[in-house]
N, C-alpha and C positions, 0 to 999 in steps of 0.2 A: 398267832398271829390274831391281828385286830378283828373286834367285832362290836355290834350295838349291844349295850348291857343295859341301856335303860329309854324309855320312850314314855314321856307323861304329859299331861296338858292338864292346864288349869285356865279356868272362865274368869273371864273379868268384866267389867262394866262400869265404865266411864264416862260422866256427864258432860256437854257442851258445857260452856260459859254462858253461853246462849246460844238458842236453837240456830242449827245451819240449812241453808235451801241446799235443797239435792234434788234435783229436775222437780223443781216446784214442790216439794214436800219438806215437809220440816221435818228435820232430825235430832232426837232431844240428847243423843247419847250412844257412845261408841263403845261396843261390847263385841267379846269373840271370845277366843283362846290362845293362848301361849304354849307350844310344843317344846318339848325339852328333849334331848337328844344325847345320850350320851355312849362313850366308848370305854373299852376296858384299861386305860392308861388315864380313866378322869378326865378328859377331854368331853366340853360341855357345849353345846350349840343351843341358841334359841331361835324362835321364829314365830310370828305371826301371824294368825288367821281370824280374820275379821270382816265378812264380809258387810261391805256399806248398804244401807237400806238408800235406795232410790240409784244404787250406779250397779250394784252386783244380783246376780239372781240367786244365788246360792241361798239357802236359807242357815241357821245356824246347828236346826237338826241335822239336816245334810253334812253340815263340815264335820260336825260330833261323830256320827258314823263313820266317815269317811276316814277320820283321825284313829279311828278304834280297830278300823280293818287296818290299817296301815301298820298299825303295834300289833295284829294279831298277824299278819305277815312279813315282818321286817324285824322284831324284837330276835336277838341273839345272831342277826345275819351277820356274815362276812364282810368287812370293809377293806376294800382297794383303794389304799392314798394314790398310790402308784400310778393308778389308772386317771388320776383326775384331769378332768377336762372340762372347762366352762360351758361348752356348746352342748354337752351329753346330757339326757334326762337322768336325773339326781346325779351328774356331773364325774358319771361313769364309777364312783366309787362303790355306789351297790345296784344291783340290778333292780331294775322297776318291773319285773315280770311284764305282765301283760297288762296290770292294774289301771284304771283310769281315775284320776281325782281331778276334782275342779279346780279352777284359777286360785281360788284363796288359799287352798289347802295345798296346793303345789307349792305357792310362795313361801307359805309356813313352812313346809318339810324342807323344801331346798335351801331355805334362809337356815334354817337349823345345821344341816349337813355343809354348808359353806362353812359356816363359823366353827363347827366341828371340825372343819379340815385346817381351817385358819389357825386353830388352838395349837394344831401339831407343825404347822408349817409358817411360823414367822417372817423367814427370809423370803420364802418363794412368794409369801403373801407380799413382800415391799415391793417385789418386781413385777410380779403383775398388774396389781393396783397402782404401780407408780406413786407409792405411798413415802414419806419423809421418815415417818415414823412408824414403829409398830403400836404405839402406845397410844394413837388417836388420828381419826379419819379426819380432814378437813374437805369441806365440798362448797363452791361457789354457788349462794341460792339468789332467786330473785325475791322481791317483796311483792305484796300484793295492796292493790289500791282499788277499793270498790267505792265511785263518787257517789256521794249521797246529796238529799236536798238539803245539808244541814253542813253551813261551812266552819262550825267549831270540830263537828267530828270529821272533816274531810282535812282541817288542820291537823288536829291529834293523829292522823293516818301520815299525814306529810312527816311530822315532826318524828313518828317513830320508824319511819325509813330514813330519815338522814341521821337518824341517832343509832344506829345499825349500820350504817356505811354500805346501805344497797347500793349499786352501780345499776342492775337492772331493775325495771320494776312491770309488773302484769297489771294491766288496768282495766277492769270488767267496764263492758260497753253493750248497749241494747237494753238497759233496765231503767233509764230515765229519758227525757226527751232527748233530742238530740242535741240544741242547742246547749242545754245545760250541760250535756257531757263533754261535748267538744270545749266549752269553758273551761271545766274543770281539769280536763288532762293538759290544757293549756297551762293554768294556775299551776299543776304538778311540774311541767317543764321549767314553767317561771322560779317555780323554788327553789330547783336542783340548778338555778341558772345553766339549762342545759346541759349539765354535767351527768347526763342521765341515756340509758337504754330503755325504750318503752316497745313492750309487748301488747299489743290489746286484744281479748278475748271476745267474741262476740255469741258463741255458742248458738252459730248457725241462725238467727235471730234474724239480721239484717234483710232487706230487701236489696236490688242493686242501685237504686236512687239514691236510697240512706247511705248506703257503702261508698258510693262514688260521693257523696257529701263530704263524709268525714274525712274523706282523703284530699279534697280538695280545701277544707279549713285546718287539716293537720299535716301537710306534707312538708311544711317546712320542719317537723319535729323528727327526731330519730327513733322510726319504728323498724323493730328489727324484724317482726312478722305478725300476722294477724293469724288468731284463731280461728279457723272454720267462721268466716265472717256470715258467709251463707250457704245454703244446701246446694248450689250451683257453683260448684269448684272452678268449671270452663268460664261461666260468666264473670265470676269473683277477679278471676284472673285477668280482667280488663283493667283490672284497677292495677298501677304499678305497684303495689305494696306486695312484699312477698307472704306467702300463705304457709299456714302450718295444719296438720292434719290431728284432731284428737278424736271428736267423739265419734267422725266415721272411718277413723283409723281400722275399724274389725272387718271394715268391708274389702279391705285390701289385702286381708290375712288368710292364708290355706291355713284353716284348724290342723289338718293331716300333717302339715309339715312344717308350719308354723314358721313361715315365709312370706315375706312382702309379694306382692303382684299387681302389676299393674300401677303404679304410682304414677300420676300425673307430674308430667314435666314442670306445671308449675308449683309443686310441692318443696317448699326449701327444708322444711323441719317436719318432726315429727314429736307428738308428746306422748310417752309412755306411762301409764300408771301400773306398775311393775305387779303389785297384789291384787289387781284384777286382770291380769293378763294371762299367758300361758306356762307360769312358771320361770324362775330365774334364768334358767337354761336357755329358753326360748327367748326371752328380753336378750341375751346375750347373742343369740344369733342375730335378732335383727339387728343389732348394732354394728355386729361385722358388715350385713347386708349395707348397711347404712353409710357407715364409713367407706365403701368402696366406692360409691356412689356420689360422696360428698352432701350428703343431708344430715342435717343437724339431729342428734336426737336428745329429747328434754324429758329426764324423769321430773314424774309426779305424786305427790302423796295423795291419796286417797283419806287424808284426813286418820292417818297410820300415827299408833304410838312412838314412842322412841324406839321399842325394839323393831319395828317396821322401817321407821326412818331410818337405823344403822343400816339395815339390809339396802334401802336404797342409795343411801351415801357409799357405800363401797361400791357400789354400780357405776357411780356417776364418777368414781377417780378411775375405772377402767376407760373410759371416754374421753378422759380431761385432755383435750388435746391442747388447750389454754383455759386459763381464768374467764376468759370472754362469754365461756357458755355455761348459763347458770340455770340451777333447778330448783324444780317448784315444791322446794321441803319447809318452807316455813308454815307449817299448820301446826306443830305442838300448843302454841298459844291461843289457840281455841279450847284445849283439852282443859277441863277444871283442875286435873290431878294426873299424874302419869306413872306408872310401876317401874321407873327409868331403873335400868341395870347400869347405865353410863350416865357420867357427868357431861352434861352439853350445855353450848352457849352459841348465840350470835353476835359477830363483831366482824366488821369492815368488810360486812355483805358476803359473810361464809358463817356456815355450821361447822363447830368443832366439838366432835363427839369422843370421848373417851374409849377405847376398846380394853 
């Protein structure tokens, strides 16, 4: 009978190439732990546990304590691969008992358990996650465009997006004057000669008059949706653009059941950062809920390392209805280095990762 024979974790600290702004705070590095779980057949799974300053409430000290608790409670535990179910806590392969873990710790533990299962179940992995090969993951991703008051920097951004073959681009707004941002998004559209899908992200900073003006000036452009244009979703829905939930998604979640409740009819998509959610198994429950209701699910990186990105890319394949759904995973470029265990690249608007 199989069992867990090893649980280890190692600290990492990776600087950003330049400070990133998270909720108004400058963050200079990405730090956390990589957890390793192995079974008696020498299958190994890795997971990332790394709360992001400005986004997550967990501290590294709390994460370390929870990892140690998990190690104490689950070392030598029986693994029941035959019970594998994506929507069960710990995927049903080990019993979670009554222990409660924070979001980032759950993400890391369940990532490691998922890849541990994959190591011994390659063919089932191909079927469940709609993969063409057991050697690599392919995930359609969106590029990121942040308009600046610097034409040369804006041009460099656009050239990078075209070089990597992005078909979908998320543009940040509400950071400059309306006139300047509208002009820059128009330039982005023109640079791609209209062969582009654009997502706008306002981070809830607009008022209704400003939001209406963006619409009037850019309604001829292919806008897939706008992420939380303003705090009042009902008022925002008076503008014809589709709306996606991001920052306020947690208000629609019942933490006890991890079930979305009372999603307004105006919402056409939700943005999930799996490493800051309620564990990967909860992400799969939410995905199933949304697919039944024709709500798009877009996965987003919280500046994860390649280990965290690989787990998110795997989830994205589960919901791959078509290549038209692009996920926000083009963030490894912001890290100064990586402890990558996999080779990865971006081409033709897709993230390709060896597994």
